[in-house]
C-alpha positions, -999 to +999 in steps of 0.1 A: -032+113+001+005+115+002+004+147+022-020+130+046+003+100+050+032+122+059+010+142+083+000+111+101+038+104+110+046+139+123+035+130+159+059+101+158+090+115+142+105+146+127+099+155+090+136+151+081+133+114+092+105+108+067+116+094+033+093+091+004+102+066-023+087+070-058+095+062-094+112+086-117+080+091-137+062+105-106+091+122-090+082+158-101+046+155-090+056+139-057+080+169-050+053+193-058+029+176-033+056+177-006+068+213-012+049+226+018+061+198+040+098+210+043+124+185+054+108+153+039+133+135+017+125+119-017+143+089-030+137+083-067+138+048-082+148+048-120+118+027-126+092+008-107+101-027-095+074-035-069+076-030-031+107-053-023+130-030-043+115+003-030+118-010+006+153-023+000+164+011-014+148+029+016+163+006+041+198+010+026+193+048+028+181+046+065+210+023+074+235+049+062+219+077+084+210+055+114+222+019+115+203+010+146+170+026+136+135+011+136+117+021+104+081+019+093+068+014+058+034+030+048+017+030+014+005+064+004-029+053-009-044+045+026-074+064+040-071+066+078-095+088+097-084+084+132-047+098+135-047+093+173-054+056+171-031+052+141-002+067+160-008+046+190-010+014+170+021+023+150+039+030+182+031-004+195+045-018+162+077+001+167+080-013+203+073-048+192+099-046+163+126-031+186+120-055+214+117-088+194+137-081+163+106-093+144+092-081+110+060-064+122+029-060+101-004-043+108-036-065+106-070-049+101-102-067+113-121-075+081-156-059+076-166-079+045-153-108+023-128-087+002-110-105-026-086-077-033-066-081+000-043-107+014-052-121+049-032-129+080-039-157+104-026-148+139-009-173+162+003-170+197-002-137+215+030-116+221+037-110+258+032-076+274+011-063+245-024-065+261-036-090+235-028-065+207+001-084+191+005-119+178+030-142+161+019-147+125+008-182+118+002-178+082-002-153+053-031-160+029-030-148-007-058-128-021-087-153-022-116-159-045-151-149-032-159-183-016-127-184+002-130-148+014-164-156+028-149-187+046-121-167+060-145-140+073-165-166+090-134-179+108-134-146+128-098-145+137-081-136+104-071-100+096-066-081+064-029-075+056-027-037+055+008-036+040+019-013+068+052-026+084+077-018+111+111-034+117+146-028+127+165-017+096+191-045+104+162-070+105+148-061+071+182-060+054+191-094+070+157-108+057+162-094+022+198-108+022+184-142+031+153-144+009+159-118-019+197-114-024+189-108-062+172-076-051+195-064-022+230-071-035+227-052-069+213-022-050+241-023-025+266-025-053+250+004-072+247+027-042+284+020-033+293+035-067+273+067-060+263+068-096+228+074-110+238+054-140+248+024-119+215+026-101+196+027-133+215-003-147+209-022-115+171-016-116+169-029-151+180-062-138+160-065-106+130-088-105+096-073-098+085-089-065+064-077-036+078-076-001+050-098+010+058-127-013+095-122-014+101-118+023+072-117+047+057-151+036+092-167+040+105-151+072+102-170+105+101-141+130+069-122+119+045-104+143+011-089+137-002-059+156-040-055+153-053-022+141-079-003+161-079+026+136-106+027+107-087+018+075-094+017+037-069+008+010-078+031-018-062+007-042-093+002-065-122+025-076-146+004-055-126+015-024-133+051-032-170+047-027-172+053+010-149+084+007-171+103-018-202+120-010-232+101-025-255+119-050-288+134-039-304+101-037-277+086-016-275+059-043-242+066-061-208+079-054-200+108-077-171+131-083-176+157-111-207+157-134-232+130-136-269+124-136-284+090-125-319+078-135-330+044-121-294+037-112-279+027-079-245+017-064-224+033-092-191+051-089-186+080-113-155+102-118-160+127-146-146+161-139-151+175-175-179+157-193-214+150-182-220+112-176-256+100-177-265+067-161-299+050-171-312+018-156-277+005-145-265-007-112-230-013-095-209+002-123-175+021-122-174+048-147-141+068-150-138+094-177-104+109-183-092+130-212-078+101-232-097+070-221-130+059-206-133+030-181-166+012-176-166-020-155-188-038-129-179-027-094-171-063-084-143-062-111-127-031-100-096-048-087-091-064-121-082-030-137-046-044-138-058-067-166-066-036-187-031-022-180-016-055-190-036-055-223-024-018-230+012-028-225+008-059-247-006-037-275+020-011-271-005+016-261+016+031-233+004+066-237-028+055-220-010+041-189 
């Protein structure tokens, strides 16, 4: 998916203008994935500190190379089938960011009452965009099921895709205004040009998302409505449409599984055979050192398992 994310950008920019930000623990694997895509740069965070720190690090890097640049931020876990529409929509986001100086986000028309995504309520349309871009009236945090159903019934709200475009000066100004505790230590560490200084700075950084830390606080925010089909592969449930269903069309399976009187299950078991008998809507993920079983509706809550593993000191399973 990382390779696919980079490939979607090539029609819009050169590879040597693409920067991948990753944590130290994943750096080797990321470089291996990008080996065939010559020219792509990799920025390594000493440790993960959520999206605000990663974006601040990338923006400071871009500023050194091209102070007047407009930059985009794209998560690498999105499935986007139509590259042509994606390129056109991102180009519009670039244009809106350059013309208005706004922080621009992509909003996806919702297809179902999803509790794992944040939502955007659009406001006034932006001039000269053909009704495709709007001022953002409000961001709405991930809702519970009832609230998600109510939002879907409104008709106007959009999923927050977490895809952004902005002038590098605009995002740095916004970070300085709303998250100086993230930006200023990074600026100081990068000025010293020392890996040790950067690692020390990261240890002190708060873990905060760009949405909560900046986007929900900023005044000048614009949403471009997506026309491309989009899926955030951020949970096992999101994988379901991407995997070929089994012979009965009832379950999404990768690897070895048999299902008897079972429907709506997601199974990933590349090594061992998994047998399902009389169960519905389960996620079953078999890995060499752990087995995950949960209802599909709780797939977004896997983070609770991660938190419990950390609490118990079982970091080898993370």
